[in-house]
Each structure stands twice: as structure tokens, then as C-alpha cells.
C-alpha positions as CSV (number, residue, x, y, z in Angstrom):
1,M,46.7,111.3,145.2
2,R,45.2,108.2,144.1
3,A,42.3,105.9,145.2
4,V,40.8,102.8,143.9
5,I,37.3,103.0,144.5
6,Q,35.0,100.0,145.1
7,R,31.3,99.8,145.8
8,V,30.9,96.7,148.5
9,R,28.2,94.9,149.8
10,N,30.8,94.2,152.9
11,A,34.3,94.9,153.5
12,S,36.7,94.5,156.3
13,V,40.3,94.6,157.3
14,E,42.4,92.4,159.7
15,T,45.7,93.2,161.4
16,G,47.8,91.0,163.1
17,G,44.9,88.5,163.5
18,Q,42.5,91.3,164.9
19,I,39.7,92.8,162.9
20,G,39.9,96.5,162.6
21,G,37.5,98.7,160.5
22,S,34.5,97.1,158.8
23,I,31.7,98.5,157.1
24,E,28.6,96.5,156.2
25,R,27.7,98.0,152.5
26,G,29.6,101.4,150.9
27,L,33.0,102.0,149.5
28,L,36.6,100.1,150.1
29,V,39.1,102.9,149.2
30,Y,42.4,101.8,148.8
31,L,44.1,105.5,149.3
32,G,47.9,105.9,148.2
33,V,49.2,109.8,148.6
34,A,52.0,111.1,146.4
35,A,55.1,113.1,147.4
36,E,53.9,116.1,145.7
37,D,50.1,115.9,147.6
38,S,48.6,118.1,150.2
39,E,45.5,118.5,151.8
40,K,43.7,120.2,149.1
41,E,44.1,116.8,146.9
42,A,43.0,115.3,150.0
43,L,40.0,117.2,150.6
44,W,39.1,116.9,146.8
45,M,39.3,113.2,147.0
46,A,37.1,112.8,150.3
47,E,34.8,115.0,148.4
48,K,34.3,113.2,145.1
49,T,34.7,109.9,147.4
50,A,31.3,110.9,149.1
51,S,29.6,112.0,146.1
52,L,30.2,109.7,143.4
53,R,26.8,108.6,141.9
54,I,27.8,104.8,141.7
55,F,24.7,103.2,143.9
56,D,21.6,102.3,142.0
57,D,18.4,104.2,142.6
58,P,15.2,102.3,142.8
59,Q,15.4,102.2,139.0
60,G,18.7,100.4,138.9
61,K,20.7,103.1,137.9
62,M,23.9,104.6,139.1
63,N,22.5,108.0,140.4
64,L,22.5,107.8,144.0
65,S,25.9,108.6,146.2
66,L,27.3,107.3,149.2
67,I,26.2,110.5,151.1
68,D,22.5,109.5,149.6
69,I,22.4,106.1,150.6
70,Y,23.8,106.9,153.9
71,Q,21.1,109.3,154.8
72,E,18.7,106.2,154.3
73,E,20.5,103.3,155.7
74,G,22.8,104.7,158.4
75,A,25.0,103.4,160.5
76,K,25.6,99.9,158.6
77,T,27.0,102.2,155.3
78,G,30.2,103.9,154.9
79,V,34.1,103.9,153.8
80,L,36.7,101.3,154.6
81,A,39.4,103.4,154.1
82,V,43.1,101.8,153.4
83,S,46.4,103.0,152.9
84,Q,48.3,101.8,150.0
85,F,51.4,103.0,148.7
86,T,51.8,100.3,146.1
87,L,49.3,102.5,144.2
88,L,51.8,104.8,143.3
89,G,54.4,101.9,141.9
90,D,55.5,102.7,138.5
91,A,55.6,99.2,136.4
92,T,56.3,100.7,133.0
93,K,60.0,99.4,133.0
94,G,61.8,96.5,134.6
95,R,59.9,93.9,136.6
96,R,60.0,95.5,139.9
97,P,57.5,98.6,140.4
98,Y,59.5,102.1,141.0
99,Y,57.9,103.7,144.1
100,G,59.6,106.9,144.3
101,A,56.6,109.2,143.3
102,A,55.1,108.0,146.8
103,A,55.0,110.2,149.7
104,G,57.2,109.6,152.7
105,P,55.6,107.9,156.0
106,D,54.9,111.1,157.8
107,L,53.5,113.1,154.9
108,A,51.2,109.9,153.6
109,R,50.0,109.4,157.5
110,A,49.2,113.0,157.8
111,L,47.1,113.2,154.5
112,Y,45.6,109.8,155.2
113,E,44.3,110.9,158.2
114,Y,43.0,114.1,156.7
115,Y,40.9,112.4,154.2
116,I,39.4,110.1,156.7
117,A,38.6,113.1,158.7
118,R,36.9,114.9,155.8
119,I,35.2,112.1,154.8
120,R,33.6,112.0,158.6
121,A,33.2,115.8,158.6
122,L,30.5,115.3,155.7
123,G,28.7,113.2,158.2
124,L,29.6,109.8,157.1
125,I,31.3,106.7,158.4
126,C,34.9,105.6,157.9
127,E,36.6,102.6,159.1
128,T,40.1,102.5,158.6
129,G,42.9,99.8,158.3
130,V,46.2,100.3,160.3
131,F,48.5,102.8,158.5
132,Q,51.8,100.9,157.3
133,A,50.6,97.2,158.5
134,Q,50.6,93.9,156.7
135,M,46.8,94.0,156.1
136,K,44.2,91.2,155.2
137,V,41.2,93.0,153.6
138,S,38.1,90.8,152.7
139,Y,35.1,92.3,150.4
140,T,32.0,91.4,148.4
141,N,32.5,94.1,145.4
142,E,29.0,94.7,144.3
143,G,28.2,95.3,140.7
144,P,31.2,95.2,140.4
145,V,31.8,98.8,140.5
146,T,35.1,99.6,141.0
147,I,36.4,103.4,139.9
148,I,39.9,104.7,139.9
149,L,40.5,108.3,140.9
150,D,43.7,110.3,140.6
151,S,43.9,114.1,141.8
152,A,46.7,114.7,139.5
153,L,44.4,114.2,136.7
154,R,41.2,116.5,137.9
155,E,40.2,119.4,136.4
156,S,40.9,122.5,138.4
């Protein structure tokens, strides 16, 4: 499972001319599911997302997690999770990325939904895009802070 996580001041997703999920502050997470992923990877990714210390403390040091700022700010803070199989694209050869490492739609949907459920089980708001839809994502990256996580690279 691979994720691009951006600390945002705001984020929203539009599908078919309708605004779907939106947050005022928190993390925009683009999430790609690999063919070999399971609930184990999705759980790790959700816990890592929620606990990354990438928000500023009162001294301006990145020392707070999403859980920490949610406890302070509440409902306007959360995760906007957007499925994105292209994160598994391999563009090392040729000019057209190869997506053979990406999970098929059934597994990808199940693990995307599991990730969302795990974020919510941690007591956080998790808004979403629409799985397998063309979306327009709008956001203001704060920092900018962008982190890439890959469950295949984690320590066991």
C-alpha cells in the first residue's frame, strides 16, 4: 500500500460536478493498493497516517499528530482519503507507466474501505472521494508538507 500524505489547510473532492468529501484542516491522503496488500498493510497505513507528527506545536516544531490536533480542533479537522491506483505505476521503462503491481478493483475497494474504517475507528473524521471515479481534488498544502509512505518498506 502506498500513500502520498499532504498536510492541508483545506481539501475537497468533486465528482460529476458535485462536491463530495471535504475537510477544513488535516491530511489529504492519496491511497494506492498493491496486489499483494491485505488488511495488515491497511491497518499499518491508517495508524501511521493518524500518528505522523507533522503538525506544528506552539513552538512551531512539527511535533503533533492528526490525533493531537483533532482533540484540540474537533469536527473541522480530519482526513480526506482519495483512492489512486496510479501511485502503483512503474514508469522506469518506456513512456507509459505499467500498473501491474496495482490491486484489482475488488481488493482495492475492500482495502480502501478498510483503511477509511480504521481511521474512523481511531476517532477521526475521514471524508472520501468516489472509488474508481474521475475526480477533481482541490486543496491548499500547508507548509508545504508532503510525506510518502509505502507499507512494503516498513520495518516489521
